[in-house]
Every structure is written in C-alpha cells, then in structure tokens.
PALUMLO-514809 format. One record per atom (N, C-alpha, C, O): residue number from 1; residue in three letters; atom name; x, y, z. Coordinates in pm, whole numbers, plus 50000, padded with zeros to 5 digits. Example, Ala and Ser with C-alpha at 12.3 -4.5 7.8 and 13.67 -1.06 7.14 Angstrom:
// residues 2
<site 1 Ala N <51319 49431 50780>>
<site 1 Ala CA <51230 49550 50780>>
<site 1 Ala C <51320 49670 50780>>
<site 1 Ala O <51424 49668 50846>>
<site 2 Ser N <51285 49775 50708>>
<site 2 Ser CA <51367 49894 50714>>
<site 2 Ser C <51290 50003 50787>>
<site 2 Ser O <51341 50114 50804>>
This chain:
// residues 150
<site 1 Met N <50077 49894 49993>>
<site 1 Met CA <49991 49999 50007>>
<site 1 Met C <50088 50126 49994>>
<site 1 Met O <50065 50216 49913>>
<site 2 Ile N <50187 50124 50073>>
<site 2 Ile CA <50287 50247 50084>>
<site 2 Ile C <50360 50251 49959>>
<site 2 Ile O <50415 50358 49936>>
<site 3 Ala N <50371 50164 49877>>
<site 3 Ala CA <50461 50157 49764>>
<site 3 Ala C <50383 50187 49637>>
<site 3 Ala O <50445 50184 49530>>
<site 4 Ile N <50254 50215 49639>>
<site 4 Ile CA <50181 50249 49535>>
<site 4 Ile C <50215 50371 49459>>
<site 4 Ile O <50220 50478 49520>>
<site 5 Gln N <50241 50366 49323>>
<site 5 Gln CA <50295 50480 49246>>
<site 5 Gln C <50164 50548 49176>>
<site 5 Gln O <50060 50486 49152>>
<site 6 Leu N <50185 50679 49150>>
<site 6 Leu CA <50071 50739 49065>>
<site 6 Leu C <50048 50678 48933>>
<site 6 Leu O <49937 50682 48880>>
<site 7 Asp N <50151 50620 48877>>
<site 7 Asp CA <50136 50550 48749>>
<site 7 Asp C <50061 50406 48773>>
<site 7 Asp O <50021 50344 48675>>
<site 8 Asp N <50044 50362 48887>>
<site 8 Asp CA <49993 50239 48902>>
<site 8 Asp C <49831 50250 48893>>
<site 8 Asp O <49760 50150 48891>>
<site 9 Ile N <49782 50378 48889>>
<site 9 Ile CA <49644 50394 48879>>
<site 9 Ile C <49603 50406 48733>>
<site 9 Ile O <49662 50485 48659>>
<site 10 Glu N <49504 50329 48691>>
<site 10 Glu CA <49441 50338 48558>>
<site 10 Glu C <49320 50410 48558>>
<site 10 Glu O <49217 50344 48570>>
<site 11 Trp N <49314 50539 48547>>
<site 11 Trp CA <49196 50617 48572>>
<site 11 Trp C <49077 50571 48490>>
<site 11 Trp O <48972 50536 48545>>
<site 12 Arg N <49097 50573 48345>>
<site 12 Arg CA <48996 50544 48262>>
<site 12 Arg C <48930 50411 48277>>
<site 12 Arg O <48810 50393 48259>>
<site 13 Ala N <49025 50306 48314>>
<site 13 Ala CA <48962 50171 48331>>
<site 13 Ala C <48918 50156 48475>>
<site 13 Ala O <48863 50051 48509>>
<site 14 Gly N <48943 50263 48571>>
<site 14 Gly CA <48890 50239 48708>>
<site 14 Gly C <48970 50131 48781>>
<site 14 Gly O <48906 50063 48861>>
<site 15 Glu N <49101 50105 48763>>
<site 15 Glu CA <49184 49994 48809>>
<site 15 Glu C <49309 50045 48888>>
<site 15 Glu O <49359 50156 48870>>
<site 16 Leu N <49349 49962 48968>>
<site 16 Leu CA <49479 49994 49027>>
<site 16 Leu C <49565 49870 49011>>
<site 16 Leu O <49519 49758 49036>>
<site 17 Ile N <49685 49889 48970>>
<site 17 Ile CA <49783 49780 48961>>
<site 17 Ile C <49852 49761 49088>>
<site 17 Ile O <49919 49849 49143>>
<site 18 Ile N <49834 49642 49130>>
<site 18 Ile CA <49890 49595 49281>>
<site 18 Ile C <50034 49518 49228>>
<site 18 Ile O <50030 49429 49142>>
<site 19 Arg N <50141 49555 49280>>
<site 19 Arg CA <50267 49492 49259>>
<site 19 Arg C <50302 49412 49380>>
<site 19 Arg O <50313 49462 49492>>
<site 20 Gly N <50319 49284 49354>>
<site 20 Gly CA <50345 49198 49474>>
<site 20 Gly C <50468 49133 49477>>
<site 20 Gly O <50560 49180 49411>>
<site 21 Lys N <50485 49028 49547>>
<site 21 Lys CA <50609 48952 49564>>
<site 21 Lys C <50639 48881 49430>>
<site 21 Lys O <50548 48851 49353>>
<site 22 Gly N <50762 48857 49405>>
<site 22 Gly CA <50790 48777 49274>>
<site 22 Gly C <50760 48831 49142>>
<site 22 Gly O <50740 48758 49045>>
<site 23 Gln N <50757 48967 49136>>
<site 23 Gln CA <50713 49035 49008>>
<site 23 Gln C <50569 48998 48975>>
<site 23 Gln O <50532 49003 48857>>
<site 24 Arg N <50477 48957 49080>>
<site 24 Arg CA <50333 48945 49054>>
<site 24 Arg C <50259 49070 49053>>
<site 24 Arg O <50264 49152 49145>>
<site 25 His N <50188 49084 48942>>
<site 25 His CA <50105 49213 48918>>
<site 25 His C <49961 49166 48901>>
<site 25 His O <49931 49069 48831>>
<site 26 Asp N <49876 49236 48967>>
<site 26 Asp CA <49732 49213 48960>>
<site 26 Asp C <49668 49338 48929>>
<site 26 Asp O <49726 49441 48967>>
<site 27 Arg N <49551 49349 48863>>
<site 27 Arg CA <49466 49466 48845>>
<site 27 Arg C <49344 49444 48941>>
<site 27 Arg O <49282 49337 48946>>
<site 28 Val N <49315 49551 49015>>
<site 28 Val CA <49192 49552 49099>>
<site 28 Val C <49114 49669 49059>>
<site 28 Val O <49165 49773 49017>>
<site 29 Pro N <48977 49646 49074>>
<site 29 Pro CA <48886 49755 49045>>
<site 29 Pro C <48897 49870 49164>>
<site 29 Pro O <48921 49840 49282>>
<site 30 Ile N <48881 49983 49125>>
<site 30 Ile CA <48878 50095 49219>>
<site 30 Ile C <48718 50139 49243>>
<site 30 Ile O <48651 50190 49154>>
<site 31 Pro N <48681 50118 49345>>
<site 31 Pro CA <48525 50152 49376>>
<site 31 Pro C <48525 50304 49345>>
<site 31 Pro O <48622 50375 49369>>
<site 32 Pro N <48402 50353 49285>>
<site 32 Pro CA <48398 50497 49255>>
<site 32 Pro C <48416 50590 49387>>
<site 32 Pro O <48481 50694 49375>>
<site 33 Asp N <48367 50558 49498>>
<site 33 Asp CA <48397 50637 49622>>
<site 33 Asp C <48543 50654 49653>>
<site 33 Asp O <48588 50759 49699>>
<site 34 Val N <48629 50528 49622>>
<site 34 Val CA <48761 50538 49653>>
<site 34 Val C <48836 50622 49540>>
<site 34 Val O <48931 50695 49568>>
<site 35 Gly N <48790 50608 49417>>
<site 35 Gly CA <48857 50680 49302>>
<site 35 Gly C <48837 50834 49345>>
<site 35 Gly O <48931 50913 49338>>
<site 36 Glu N <48706 50873 49392>>
<site 36 Glu CA <48691 51012 49425>>
<site 36 Glu C <48775 51065 49534>>
<site 36 Glu O <48820 51179 49530>>
<site 37 Ala N <48799 50978 49638>>
<site 37 Ala CA <48877 51014 49747>>
<site 37 Ala C <49020 51023 49715>>
<site 37 Ala O <49093 51103 49775>>
<site 38 Leu N <49064 50943 49621>>
<site 38 Leu CA <49198 50951 49570>>
<site 38 Leu C <49226 51080 49486>>
<site 38 Leu O <49325 51151 49502>>
<site 39 Ala N <49133 51100 49402>>
<site 39 Ala CA <49133 51227 49315>>
<site 39 Ala C <49141 51344 49409>>
<site 39 Ala O <49227 51430 49392>>
<site 40 Asp N <49055 51349 49510>>
<site 40 Asp CA <49048 51462 49591>>
<site 40 Asp C <49180 51481 49678>>
<site 40 Asp O <49228 51591 49704>>
<site 41 Tyr N <49232 51356 49721>>
<site 41 Tyr CA <49355 51376 49793>>
<site 41 Tyr C <49484 51431 49707>>
<site 41 Tyr O <49563 51510 49758>>
<site 42 Ile N <49499 51383 49572>>
<site 42 Ile CA <49588 51414 49479>>
<site 42 Ile C <49573 51558 49449>>
<site 42 Ile O <49675 51626 49446>>
<site 43 Arg N <49455 51612 49425>>
<site 43 Arg CA <49429 51751 49395>>
<site 43 Arg C <49450 51848 49501>>
<site 43 Arg O <49503 51957 49477>>
<site 44 His N <49407 51810 49628>>
<site 44 His CA <49417 51904 49737>>
<site 44 His C <49509 51882 49842>>
<site 44 His O <49554 51980 49901>>
<site 45 Asp N <49546 51760 49876>>
<site 45 Asp CA <49632 51739 49998>>
<site 45 Asp C <49776 51693 49974>>
<site 45 Asp O <49867 51708 50057>>
<site 46 Arg N <49789 51636 49852>>
<site 46 Arg CA <49921 51580 49823>>
<site 46 Arg C <50017 51682 49766>>
<site 46 Arg O <49999 51731 49655>>
<site 47 Val N <50121 51712 49847>>
<site 47 Val CA <50213 51817 49805>>
<site 47 Val C <50353 51743 49775>>
<site 47 Val O <50433 51717 49865>>
<site 48 Ser N <50372 51715 49651>>
<site 48 Ser CA <50508 51640 49622>>
<site 48 Ser C <50534 51628 49476>>
<site 48 Ser O <50445 51627 49391>>
<site 49 Thr N <50665 51618 49452>>
<site 49 Thr CA <50702 51590 49310>>
<site 49 Thr C <50732 51441 49298>>
<site 49 Thr O <50763 51398 49187>>
<site 50 Ser N <50726 51357 49401>>
<site 50 Ser CA <50743 51214 49402>>
<site 50 Ser C <50641 51157 49330>>
<site 50 Ser O <50531 51214 49322>>
<site 51 Arg N <50667 51040 49270>>
<site 51 Arg CA <50569 50948 49186>>
<site 51 Arg C <50505 50853 49299>>
<site 51 Arg O <50408 50786 49265>>
<site 52 Ala N <50546 50844 49407>>
<site 52 Ala CA <50476 50771 49518>>
<site 52 Ala C <50320 50829 49541>>
<site 52 Ala O <50300 50950 49549>>
<site 53 Leu N <50227 50743 49549>>
<site 53 Leu CA <50086 50799 49567>>
<site 53 Leu C <50080 50867 49708>>
<site 53 Leu O <50044 50984 49721>>
<site 54 Phe N <50115 50794 49807>>
<site 54 Phe CA <50112 50842 49947>>
<site 54 Phe C <50260 50902 49979>>
<site 54 Phe O <50365 50842 49958>>
<site 55 Val N <50248 51024 50031>>
<site 55 Val CA <50377 51090 50082>>
<site 55 Val C <50365 51150 50220>>
<site 55 Val O <50255 51172 50270>>
<site 56 Ser N <50474 51176 50279>>
<site 56 Ser CA <50474 51225 50403>>
<site 56 Ser C <50423 51360 50406>>
<site 56 Ser O <50441 51432 50308>>
<site 57 Thr N <50354 51407 50518>>
<site 57 Thr CA <50313 51539 50530>>
<site 57 Thr C <50417 51640 50565>>
<site 57 Thr O <50398 51760 50545>>
<site 58 Arg N <50521 51595 50615>>
<site 58 Arg CA <50639 51674 50654>>
<site 58 Arg C <50733 51686 50547>>
<site 58 Arg O <50753 51592 50470>>
<site 59 Val N <50800 51810 50537>>
<site 59 Val CA <50892 51841 50437>>
<site 59 Val C <51009 51745 50451>>
<site 59 Val O <51057 51722 50563>>
<site 60 Pro N <51055 51689 50342>>
<site 60 Pro CA <51052 51719 50203>>
<site 60 Pro C <50933 51635 50135>>
<site 60 Pro O <50947 51601 50017>>
<site 61 His N <50828 51603 50199>>
<site 61 His CA <50714 51520 50126>>
<site 61 His C <50751 51405 50052>>
<site 61 His O <50692 51381 49947>>
<site 62 Gly N <50843 51329 50096>>
<site 62 Gly CA <50876 51213 50027>>
<site 62 Gly C <50802 51084 50049>>
<site 62 Gly O <50717 51080 50138>>
<site 63 Pro N <50826 50982 49977>>
<site 63 Pro CA <50758 50856 50004>>
<site 63 Pro C <50789 50801 50135>>
<site 63 Pro O <50891 50832 50196>>
<site 64 Phe N <50699 50719 50178>>
<site 64 Phe CA <50720 50651 50310>>
<site 64 Phe C <50830 50552 50298>>
<site 64 Phe O <50844 50484 50197>>
<site 65 Lys N <50916 50544 50409>>
<site 65 Lys CA <51028 50454 50401>>
<site 65 Lys C <50994 50309 50430>>
<site 65 Lys O <51061 50223 50373>>
<site 66 Asp N <50897 50274 50509>>
<site 66 Asp CA <50850 50140 50538>>
<site 66 Asp C <50708 50144 50597>>
<site 66 Asp O <50641 50247 50609>>
<site 67 Gly N <50672 50025 50632>>
<site 67 Gly CA <50535 49996 50665>>
<site 67 Gly C <50507 50048 50810>>
<site 67 Gly O <50391 50047 50852>>
<site 68 Gln N <50616 50096 50889>>
<site 68 Gln CA <50577 50138 51016>>
<site 68 Gln C <50495 50266 51018>>
<site 68 Gln O <50433 50294 51121>>
<site 69 Val N <50491 50351 50907>>
<site 69 Val CA <50413 50459 50897>>
<site 69 Val C <50269 50415 50898>>
<site 69 Val O <50182 50481 50955>>
<site 70 Leu N <50245 50299 50833>>
<site 70 Leu CA <50100 50252 50807>>
<site 70 Leu C <50051 50223 50950>>
<site 70 Leu O <49941 50266 50987>>
<site 71 Asn N <50134 50147 51036>>
<site 71 Asn CA <50099 50116 51172>>
<site 71 Asn C <50069 50240 51247>>
<site 71 Asn O <49966 50240 51314>>
<site 72 Ala N <50148 50353 51245>>
<site 72 Ala CA <50125 50471 51317>>
<site 72 Ala C <49983 50532 51272>>
<site 72 Ala O <49902 50574 51355>>
<site 73 Ile N <49962 50534 51147>>
<site 73 Ile CA <49840 50594 51088>>
<site 73 Ile C <49711 50512 51142>>
<site 73 Ile O <49607 50568 51177>>
<site 74 Leu N <49729 50393 51143>>
<site 74 Leu CA <49613 50301 51184>>
<site 74 Leu C <49577 50320 51345>>
<site 74 Leu O <49465 50331 51394>>
<site 75 Lys N <49695 50321 51409>>
<site 75 Lys CA <49684 50348 51549>>
<site 75 Lys C <49609 50475 51587>>
<site 75 Lys O <49520 50481 51673>>
<site 76 Asp N <49657 50583 51510>>
<site 76 Asp CA <49594 50709 51535>>
<site 76 Asp C <49446 50714 51502>>
<site 76 Asp O <49363 50777 51567>>
<site 77 Ala N <49419 50638 51390>>
<site 77 Ala CA <49276 50631 51329>>
<site 77 Ala C <49193 50567 51436>>
<site 77 Ala O <49087 50622 51468>>
<site 78 Phe N <49231 50452 51497>>
<site 78 Phe CA <49159 50381 51596>>
<site 78 Phe C <49136 50482 51721>>
<site 78 Phe O <49025 50484 51774>>
<site 79 Ala N <49235 50560 51766>>
<site 79 Ala CA <49225 50642 51882>>
<site 79 Ala C <49128 50752 51845>>
<site 79 Ala O <49042 50784 51927>>
<site 80 Arg N <49137 50815 51723>>
<site 80 Arg CA <49043 50916 51693>>
<site 80 Arg C <48900 50879 51685>>
<site 80 Arg O <48814 50961 51716>>
<site 81 Cys N <48868 50751 51644>>
<site 81 Cys CA <48734 50694 51638>>
<site 81 Cys C <48696 50648 51773>>
<site 81 Cys O <48579 50617 51794>>
<site 82 Gly N <48784 50639 51866>>
<site 82 Gly CA <48743 50584 51996>>
<site 82 Gly C <48722 50432 51995>>
<site 82 Gly O <48646 50376 52074>>
<site 83 Val N <48790 50371 51906>>
<site 83 Val CA <48769 50218 51889>>
<site 83 Val C <48899 50147 51939>>
<site 83 Val O <49009 50179 51894>>
<site 84 Lys N <48884 50057 52028>>
<site 84 Lys CA <48997 49983 52076>>
<site 84 Lys C <49043 49880 51969>>
<site 84 Lys O <48963 49803 51917>>
<site 85 Pro N <49163 49884 51942>>
<site 85 Pro CA <49226 49794 51825>>
<site 85 Pro C <49210 49654 51885>>
<site 85 Pro O <49216 49633 52006>>
<site 86 Pro N <49188 49555 51789>>
<site 86 Pro CA <49161 49427 51817>>
<site 86 Pro C <49287 49351 51872>>
<site 86 Pro O <49277 49239 51923>>
<site 87 Cys N <49404 49415 51859>>
<site 87 Cys CA <49521 49359 51928>>
<site 87 Cys C <49628 49474 51938>>
<site 87 Cys O <49617 49579 51876>>
<site 88 Pro N <49729 49444 52021>>
<site 88 Pro CA <49826 49552 52039>>
<site 88 Pro C <49897 49602 51918>>
<site 88 Pro O <49914 49722 51899>>
<site 89 Tyr N <49936 49511 51840>>
<site 89 Tyr CA <50003 49555 51710>>
<site 89 Tyr C <49896 49586 51598>>
<site 89 Tyr O <49816 49500 51560>>
<site 90 Val N <49898 49702 51552>>
<site 90 Val CA <49791 49746 51458>>
<site 90 Val C <49866 49775 51328>>
<site 90 Val O <49930 49879 51314>>
<site 91 Gly N <49858 49687 51238>>
<site 91 Gly CA <49932 49698 51107>>
<site 91 Gly C <49837 49661 50995>>
<site 91 Gly O <49715 49655 51008>>
<site 92 Ser N <49905 49636 50883>>
<site 92 Ser CA <49826 49613 50752>>
<site 92 Ser C <49742 49478 50774>>
<site 92 Ser O <49635 49464 50716>>
<site 93 His N <49791 49385 50854>>
<site 93 His CA <49733 49257 50877>>
<site 93 His C <49585 49279 50938>>
<site 93 His O <49492 49204 50910>>
<site 94 Val N <49573 49382 51018>>
<site 94 Val CA <49453 49403 51082>>
<site 94 Val C <49347 49436 50967>>
<site 94 Val O <49231 49394 50971>>
<site 95 Leu N <49397 49514 50866>>
<site 95 Leu CA <49304 49533 50762>>
<site 95 Leu C <49261 49430 50672>>
<site 95 Leu O <49145 49418 50633>>
<site 96 Arg N <49369 49346 50634>>
<site 96 Arg CA <49350 49215 50577>>
<site 96 Arg C <49255 49128 50646>>
<site 96 Arg O <49163 49074 50586>>
<site 97 His N <49277 49113 50784>>
<site 97 His CA <49199 49024 50864>>
<site 97 His C <49054 49077 50858>>
<site 97 His O <48959 49000 50839>>
<site 98 Ser N <49040 49196 50874>>
<site 98 Ser CA <48899 49265 50869>>
<site 98 Ser C <48823 49242 50743>>
<site 98 Ser O <48703 49218 50739>>
<site 99 Leu N <48905 49252 50635>>
<site 99 Leu CA <48849 49238 50501>>
<site 99 Leu C <48798 49097 50485>>
<site 99 Leu O <48682 49070 50452>>
<site 100 Ala N <48898 49005 50512>>
<site 100 Ala CA <48861 48861 50492>>
<site 100 Ala C <48740 48817 50590>>
<site 100 Ala O <48658 48733 50553>>
<site 101 Thr N <48733 48870 50700>>
<site 101 Thr CA <48626 48830 50794>>
<site 101 Thr C <48498 48877 50741>>
<site 101 Thr O <48404 48798 50732>>
<site 102 Asn N <48487 49015 50699>>
<site 102 Asn CA <48376 49079 50639>>
<site 102 Asn C <48327 49003 50510>>
<site 102 Asn O <48207 48982 50491>>
<site 103 Leu N <48410 48968 50434>>
<site 103 Leu CA <48374 48882 50310>>
<site 103 Leu C <48323 48752 50346>>
<site 103 Leu O <48221 48712 50292>>
<site 104 Val N <48383 48679 50434>>
<site 104 Val CA <48304 48554 50483>>
<site 104 Val C <48177 48581 50541>>
<site 104 Val O <48086 48502 50516>>
<site 105 Arg N <48156 48679 50614>>
<site 105 Arg CA <48025 48722 50675>>
<site 105 Arg C <47914 48750 50562>>
<site 105 Arg O <47794 48733 50582>>
<site 106 Gln N <47967 48794 50446>>
<site 106 Gln CA <47886 48827 50332>>
<site 106 Gln C <47866 48718 50241>>
<site 106 Gln O <47809 48736 50134>>
<site 107 Ala N <47916 48592 50282>>
<site 107 Ala CA <47889 48470 50197>>
<site 107 Ala C <47985 48446 50102>>
<site 107 Ala O <47965 48357 50020>>
<site 108 Ala N <48098 48517 50099>>
<site 108 Ala CA <48210 48499 49992>>
<site 108 Ala C <48276 48361 50021>>
<site 108 Ala O <48295 48324 50137>>
<site 109 Ser N <48310 48288 49916>>
<site 109 Ser CA <48366 48160 49937>>
<site 109 Ser C <48514 48183 49970>>
<site 109 Ser O <48571 48286 49935>>
<site 110 Leu N <48582 48077 50043>>
<site 110 Leu CA <48714 48097 50072>>
<site 110 Leu C <48808 48120 49944>>
<site 110 Leu O <48911 48187 49950>>
<site 111 Asp N <48767 48065 49839>>
<site 111 Asp CA <48848 48093 49699>>
<site 111 Asp C <48827 48246 49666>>
<site 111 Asp O <48924 48312 49630>>
<site 112 Glu N <48706 48300 49676>>
<site 112 Glu CA <48702 48437 49649>>
<site 112 Glu C <48777 48535 49745>>
<site 112 Glu O <48828 48641 49708>>
<site 113 Val N <48778 48487 49868>>
<site 113 Val CA <48859 48559 49973>>
<site 113 Val C <49011 48552 49928>>
<site 113 Val O <49082 48652 49923>>
<site 114 Arg N <49048 48440 49900>>
<site 114 Arg CA <49193 48410 49852>>
<site 114 Arg C <49231 48490 49734>>
<site 114 Arg O <49343 48539 49724>>
<site 115 Asp N <49134 48504 49639>>
<site 115 Asp CA <49170 48585 49519>>
<site 115 Asp C <49181 48733 49553>>
<site 115 Asp O <49267 48805 49502>>
<site 116 Val N <49088 48777 49644>>
<site 116 Val CA <49106 48922 49687>>
<site 116 Val C <49219 48946 49772>>
<site 116 Val O <49271 49057 49761>>
<site 117 Leu N <49270 48864 49859>>
<site 117 Leu CA <49383 48882 49932>>
<site 117 Leu C <49520 48850 49851>>
<site 117 Leu O <49632 48884 49889>>
<site 118 Arg N <49493 48782 49738>>
<site 118 Arg CA <49592 48758 49645>>
<site 118 Arg C <49694 48642 49710>>
<site 118 Arg O <49817 48646 49700>>
<site 119 His N <49624 48550 49773>>
<site 119 His CA <49701 48433 49822>>
<site 119 His C <49720 48331 49708>>
<site 119 His O <49638 48319 49617>>
<site 120 Arg N <49836 48257 49718>>
<site 120 Arg CA <49840 48147 49625>>
<site 120 Arg C <49782 48010 49677>>
<site 120 Arg O <49748 47922 49597>>
<site 121 Ser N <49772 47994 49810>>
<site 121 Ser CA <49721 47878 49858>>
<site 121 Ser C <49602 47911 49957>>
<site 121 Ser O <49595 48011 50027>>
<site 122 Arg N <49515 47816 49951>>
<site 122 Arg CA <49400 47828 50041>>
<site 122 Arg C <49431 47836 50188>>
<site 122 Arg O <49370 47906 50268>>
<site 123 Ala N <49533 47754 50214>>
<site 123 Ala CA <49570 47753 50354>>
<site 123 Ala C <49614 47881 50412>>
<site 123 Ala O <49593 47907 50530>>
<site 124 Ser N <49681 47967 50327>>
<site 124 Ser CA <49703 48102 50382>>
<site 124 Ser C <49602 48177 50417>>
<site 124 Ser O <49602 48252 50515>>
<site 125 Thr N <49485 48159 50320>>
<site 125 Thr CA <49368 48240 50346>>
<site 125 Thr C <49292 48203 50494>>
<site 125 Thr O <49235 48285 50566>>
<site 126 Leu N <49303 48089 50513>>
<site 126 Leu CA <49234 48042 50651>>
<site 126 Leu C <49289 48116 50773>>
<site 126 Leu O <49222 48131 50875>>
<site 127 Ile N <49417 48165 50757>>
<site 127 Ile CA <49474 48232 50871>>
<site 127 Ile C <49378 48361 50889>>
<site 127 Ile O <49342 48393 51002>>
<site 128 Tyr N <49338 48434 50778>>
<site 128 Tyr CA <49277 48560 50801>>
<site 128 Tyr C <49117 48531 50812>>
<site 128 Tyr O <49047 48604 50881>>
<site 129 Ala N <49068 48431 50747>>
<site 129 Ala CA <48910 48419 50731>>
<site 129 Ala C <48873 48340 50858>>
<site 129 Ala O <48896 48219 50862>>
<site 130 Lys N <48820 48400 50956>>
<site 130 Lys CA <48756 48337 51071>>
<site 130 Lys C <48617 48287 51018>>
<site 130 Lys O <48553 48341 50928>>
<site 131 Val N <48578 48172 51090>>
<site 131 Val CA <48442 48126 51069>>
<site 131 Val C <48338 48217 51123>>
<site 131 Val O <48354 48257 51238>>
<site 132 Asp N <48234 48255 51056>>
<site 132 Asp CA <48126 48328 51095>>
<site 132 Asp C <48031 48248 51192>>
<site 132 Asp O <47934 48187 51147>>
<site 133 Ile N <48061 48252 51322>>
<site 133 Ile CA <47990 48184 51415>>
<site 133 Ile C <47838 48202 51422>>
<site 133 Ile O <47760 48108 51427>>
<site 134 Glu N <47803 48334 51420>>
<site 134 Glu CA <47670 48375 51413>>
<site 134 Glu C <47597 48330 51299>>
<site 134 Glu O <47484 48283 51308>>
<site 135 Gly N <47665 48345 51184>>
<site 135 Gly CA <47605 48291 51051>>
<site 135 Gly C <47567 48147 51068>>
<site 135 Gly O <47458 48105 51028>>
<site 136 Leu N <47667 48062 51134>>
<site 136 Leu CA <47645 47917 51136>>
<site 136 Leu C <47521 47888 51241>>
<site 136 Leu O <47439 47798 51221>>
<site 137 Arg N <47516 47972 51351>>
<site 137 Arg CA <47404 47954 51440>>
<site 137 Arg C <47268 47973 51379>>
<site 137 Arg O <47170 47906 51412>>
<site 138 Ser N <47267 48073 51284>>
<site 138 Ser CA <47140 48106 51208>>
<site 138 Ser C <47091 47993 51129>>
<site 138 Ser O <46970 47984 51110>>
<site 139 Ile N <47177 47903 51079>>
<site 139 Ile CA <47127 47795 50990>>
<site 139 Ile C <47148 47651 51063>>
<site 139 Ile O <47105 47551 51004>>
<site 140 Ala N <47201 47638 51170>>
<site 140 Ala CA <47226 47518 51237>>
<site 140 Ala C <47080 47458 51291>>
<site 140 Ala O <46992 47529 51340>>
<site 141 Gln N <47072 47337 51277>>
<site 141 Gln CA <46952 47269 51326>>
<site 141 Gln C <46965 47232 51472>>
<site 141 Gln O <47078 47218 51518>>
<site 142 Thr N <46865 47217 51544>>
<site 142 Thr CA <46874 47169 51689>>
<site 142 Thr C <46914 47031 51689>>
<site 142 Thr O <46876 46955 51600>>
<site 143 Trp N <46989 46994 51784>>
<site 143 Trp CA <47036 46851 51810>>
<site 143 Trp C <46934 46767 51854>>
<site 143 Trp O <46864 46808 51946>>
<site 144 Pro N <46912 46647 51802>>
<site 144 Pro CA <46810 46568 51841>>
<site 144 Pro C <46832 46526 51983>>
<site 144 Pro O <46947 46511 52024>>
<site 145 Ser N <46732 46508 52058>>
<site 145 Ser CA <46734 46461 52205>>
<site 145 Ser C <46754 46316 52211>>
<site 145 Ser O <46732 46243 52114>>
<site 146 Met N <46797 46271 52330>>
<site 146 Met CA <46820 46132 52350>>
<site 146 Met C <46693 46049 52330>>
<site 146 Met O <46586 46090 52375>>
<site 147 Gly N <46700 45941 52268>>
<site 147 Gly CA <46595 45850 52251>>
<site 147 Gly C <46504 45877 52133>>
<site 147 Gly O <46390 45831 52128>>
<site 148 Gly N <46557 45955 52037>>
<site 148 Gly CA <46495 45985 51922>>
<site 148 Gly C <46429 46120 51913>>
<site 148 Gly O <46435 46201 52006>>
<site 149 Ala N <46362 46145 51789>>
<site 149 Ala CA <46303 46283 51778>>
<site 149 Ala C <46173 46308 51854>>
<site 149 Ala O <46100 46215 51886>>
<site 150 Glu N <46148 46423 51880>>
<site 150 Glu CA <46036 46435 51971>>
<site 150 Glu C <45926 46515 51883>>
<site 150 Glu O <45817 46542 51931>>
C-alpha cells in the first residue's frame, strides 16, 4: 500500500495495479467512492513531486520509508474513532483480517477471499478468514434429544 505509485492508477479503466512478491502484478477495480477520495487527495492534499501516491506530510514530502508509517496511521485512526484495536500490534494485517472476515460474513467463498487477498494457497487464506459463528448459528438445526426425535 505504501509503495503504490501514481502510475499504478488506471483512471480510465477504474483499476489499480498491485505489485506483489515475485514480480506478481494484478489489476483490481477501484470503487467509485475510493477513486473520488484518491482524486481529491491528489488535487488538494498531496504536495510532492514524488511519483509515490502516498507521501509524508512533513517536508520534504517524500515517499514513506517502510510499513511502520501505516502502523502509526492506523493506531491514530483507531484512537480518533474511539475504537479499541483488536490487538496491540495494529498493522496492515488488521486490515486484511477485517476484509477477509467481512467477506466471509457476506457469504464469499474462501476461494473468493483468497483471490481478493492475492494468496496462492487456500491454507494462507484460512489464517485471515475466521468462521462466522453467528452465521452458522442461524442455519444450524437443533440437536436431536436422547431417545429419538420428539
């Protein structure tokens, strides 16, 4: 996320090029509200000649050096919203876990979640995708009592 470049945004197609490990590149759609927020940020808030999309608010407004910046941003956002983080370490994995969990709650298959998270194996996806216990309770049938059905 911190390494996204301005050139990674395909405005006409409404897509973002995600560059991953091992020269893996994927195109993902940019929802209209996200596209509008990005355009607003670029027009009004981003002050830099860097090609990095997200830059420091401090002079010289350069690209972020590492993921620690994202951790600090997320920690501040949780505090401003008055929400207790789910764990002491608040990093990009919290976002991935939340996304995976919400997709599962909305009835996405694990293969769909795997594709969104860009995992190669289903086993990796299981780390993020917790089972929706409330969803299971809503479809579970009552356990038969001893001695047969009543």
